[in-house]
C-alpha positions in Angstrom: 13.1 -11.5 4.5 10.5 -12.2 1.7 7.7 -9.7 1.2 4.8 -9.8 -1.3 2.9 -7.1 -3.2 -0.6 -8.3 -4.2 -2.0 -6.9 -7.4 -5.8 -7.0 -7.8 -8.6 -5.9 -10.1 -11.2 -5.3 -7.5 -14.9 -5.1 -8.4 -18.0 -3.9 -6.7 -18.7 -7.0 -4.5 -16.9 -6.8 -1.2 -17.3 -10.5 -0.6 -15.8 -11.4 -4.0 -12.9 -9.1 -3.4 -12.2 -10.5 0.1 -12.3 -14.1 -1.4 -9.8 -13.1 -4.1 -7.6 -11.3 -1.5 -7.6 -14.4 0.7 -6.3 -16.6 -2.1 -3.4 -14.3 -2.8 -2.6 -13.9 0.8 -2.4 -17.7 1.2 -0.2 -17.9 -1.9 2.1 -15.2 -0.5 2.4 -17.2 2.8 3.0 -20.4 0.9 5.8 -18.8 -0.9 7.5 -17.8 2.3 6.5 -14.1 2.6 6.6 -12.6 6.1 4.6 -9.6 5.0 2.0 -9.1 2.4 0.7 -5.8 1.1 -2.8 -5.4 -0.5 -3.6 -2.6 -2.9 -5.6 0.6 -2.2 -9.3 -0.3 -2.1 -8.6 -4.0 -2.3 -12.1 -4.5 -0.7 -14.1 -2.5 -3.3 -13.9 -0.4 -6.4 -17.4 1.1 -6.4 -19.6 2.3 -9.2 -19.5 5.8 -7.8 -17.4 7.7 -5.2 -20.2 7.7 -2.5 -20.2 3.8 -2.5 -17.3 4.1 -0.1 -19.5 5.9 2.5 -21.9 3.0 2.5 -19.1 0.6 3.4 -17.2 2.6 5.9 -16.4 0.8 9.1 -15.9 2.0 12.7 -12.3 1.8 13.6 -11.7 -1.6 15.3 -14.8 -3.3 14.1 -16.3 -4.4 10.9 -16.2 -7.4 8.4 -13.2 -6.0 6.4 -11.1 -5.4 9.5 -12.2 -8.8 10.9 -11.0 -10.4 7.6 -7.6 -8.8 7.8 -7.1 -9.7 11.5 -8.3 -13.3 10.9 -6.1 -13.8 7.8 -3.0 -12.5 9.6 -3.6 -14.9 12.5 -4.5 -17.9 10.4 -1.6 -17.5 8.0 1.0 -16.3 10.6 1.6 -13.3 8.3 2.1 -9.6 8.7 -0.7 -8.1 6.5 -1.1 -4.4 5.5 -4.6 -4.1 4.2 -4.1 -1.7 1.4 -6.9 0.7 2.2 -10.5 0.6 3.4 -12.9 3.4 4.3 -13.1 4.1 8.0 -15.8 6.3 9.6 -15.3 9.9 10.7 -17.5 12.2 12.8 -18.8 13.6 9.5 -21.2 11.1 7.7 -20.3 12.7 4.4 -16.6 12.0 4.7 -14.6 8.8 5.4 -10.9 8.2 5.9 -9.0 6.2 3.3 -7.1 4.1 5.8 -4.3 1.6 5.6 -4.1 -0.9 8.5 -1.2 -3.1 9.5 -1.8 -6.4 11.3 0.7 -8.6 13.1 0.6 -12.4 12.9 -1.2 -12.4 16.2 -4.1 -10.7 14.4 -3.6 -7.4 16.3 -3.8 -4.1 14.4 -0.5 -2.5 15.2 -0.7 0.6 12.9 -3.2 2.8 11.2 -2.4 5.4 8.5 -5.0 7.7 7.1 -4.1 8.9 3.6 -2.9 12.5 3.9 -2.8 13.7 0.3 -6.1 13.5 -1.5 -6.0 13.0 -5.3 -7.4 15.5 -7.8 -6.9 15.1 -11.5 -8.9 16.3 -14.5 -8.1 15.5 -18.2 -10.7 14.9 -20.9 -13.2 12.3 -19.7 -11.3 11.7 -16.5 -12.3 13.7 -13.4 -11.2 12.7 -10.0 -11.5 14.6 -6.7 -11.2 12.5 -3.5 -12.1 15.5 -1.3 -15.8 14.9 -2.4 -16.1 11.9 0.0 -12.8 11.7 1.9 -11.2 13.5 4.8 -7.4 13.7 4.9 -5.2 12.2 7.5 -2.8 14.4 9.5 0.1 12.2 10.7 2.9 10.1 9.2 2.9 6.5 10.6 5.5 3.8 10.8 5.8 0.5 12.7 8.5 -2.0 13.6 8.6 -5.2 11.6 10.7 -8.0 13.2 11.9 -10.6 10.6 12.4 -14.2 11.4 16.2 -13.8 11.2 16.1 -11.3 14.0 16.5 -8.0 12.2 13.9 -5.3 12.8 12.8 -3.2 9.9 11.2 0.2 10.3 8.2 0.3 7.9 6.8 3.6 6.7 3.2 3.7 5.5 1.8 5.7 2.6 -1.0 5.5 0.0 -1.0 6.1 -3.8 -1.1 9.9 -4.3 1.3 10.4 -1.3 4.0 9.2 -3.7 4.2 12.7 -5.2 5.1 14.3 -1.9 8.7 13.3 -1.0 8.7 15.2 2.3 6.4 12.6 3.7 8.9 9.8 3.0 11.8 11.9 4.5 9.7 12.3 7.7 9.1 8.5 7.9 12.9 7.7 8.1 12.1 4.1 7.2 13.9 1.0 5.9 10.8 -0.2 3.9 8.3 2.1 2.3 4.8 0.7 1.5 2.7 2.2 -1.3 -0.7 0.5 -1.8 -2.2 2.2 -4.8 -4.9 2.5 -7.5 -3.0 4.8 -9.9 -5.0 5.8 -13.0 -3.8 4.4 -16.3 -2.9 7.9 -17.5 -0.9 9.0 -14.5 0.6 5.6 -13.9 1.9 5.3 -17.4 3.6 8.7 -17.1 4.9 8.7 -13.6 4.5 5.5 -11.5 7.8 3.7 -11.9 10.0 6.8 -11.8 8.3 8.0 -8.6 8.7 4.7 -6.9 12.3 4.4 -7.9 13.0 8.0 -6.8 11.5 7.4 -3.4 13.7 4.3 -3.0 16.9 6.1 -4.2 16.5 9.3 -2.2 15.6 7.5 1.0 18.0 4.6 0.5 15.1 2.3 1.4 13.2 -0.6 0.0 9.9 0.2 -1.6 7.0 -2.2 -1.9 4.1 -1.1 -4.1 0.8 -3.1 -4.5 -1.5 -1.7 -7.1 -4.9 -2.2 -8.7 -4.1 -3.2 -12.3 -6.7 -3.7 -15.0 -10.2 -2.7 -16.2 -12.7 -2.7 -13.4 -16.5 -3.3 -13.3 -17.0 0.4 -12.9 -15.2 1.1 -16.2 -12.1 2.6 -14.6 -8.7 1.4 -15.8 -5.9 1.3 -13.4 -2.2 1.1 -14.2 -1.0 -1.8 -12.2 2.7 -2.6 -12.4 3.0 -3.6 -8.7 6.7 -3.8 -7.9 9.5 -4.1 -5.4 12.5 -1.7 -5.5 15.7 -1.9 -3.6 17.6 1.0 -2.0 19.8 1.4 -5.1 16.7 1.9 -7.2 16.8 -1.6 -8.9 13.6 -3.4 -9.6 13.2 -6.6 -7.6 10.0 -7.8 -9.4 7.1 -6.4 -11.3 3.7 -7.4 -12.6 2.2 -5.3 -15.5 -1.6 -6.0 -15.4 -4.0 -8.5 -13.9 -4.3 -10.0 -10.5 -1.1 -11.6 -9.2 1.8 -11.6 -6.8 5.1 -9.9 -6.8 7.7 -11.4 -4.4 10.7 -9.4 -3.3 13.5 -10.2 -0.8 14.8 -7.7 1.7 18.3 -7.9 3.0 19.4 -6.0 6.1 23.1 -6.3 5.1 22.4 -4.9 1.6 20.5 -2.0 3.1 23.3 -1.2 5.5 25.9 -1.6 2.7 24.2 0.9 0.4 23.8 3.4 3.2 27.4 3.1 4.2 28.7 3.5 0.7 26.5 6.5 0.0 25.7 8.1 3.3 23.4 10.8 1.7 20.9 10.7 4.6 23.6 12.1 6.8 24.5 14.9 4.4 21.1 16.6 4.4 21.3 20.4 4.9 17.7 21.5 4.8 
């Protein structure tokens, strides 16, 4: 089963970002992908944190959700829409939500980012709690491939990557990590964390990142990649918009888990 991680350098225009995403989604479908993953905030990287609040959509309706549903249906593709801001009961806080769409255009899963990023170093100062409310539940969904195998897909977002207990709880075959890692933290930790999550869960990992210098002046790390259950890289893109294709193999997954049945050896 082929899957695609789409790397973007999203700007402040939602329309321009959706047009760019549409091109990469079509390219993924043309290359045989059955699932395509967009990065965190594929729809916008605003000039300030509160820009998210102006763009938040009601769950189930809105132009960004309509775009994802329509694209999945027209391309016959499973699409996981990185993240977009969804409204809460508090006008001052949105959810940073990842939505999964089946080829029918139906939204089959919604995951709200549980761990909110906070980091301060020199000129960098990030605190997602200023405008976001955290999610509360792990989410996974079933992904049937064209060859008849059904993969269990676990959803996560960016900073979640630092919390291995979430991935243990997901008990998934494929772990998705749409992200917008900062250049500083990405350079230090991105690849080792992704490979660790793959190795310790004996699962495939697909990570779609923002990667480059954005209109708002922020620089993201990029390095979108696919990782197999043994921790081997299946593909990677350093910076700039582009596509990373990876192939999942049910037989390889089963073989690795049979040779090293660590998931059955857990004590705690």
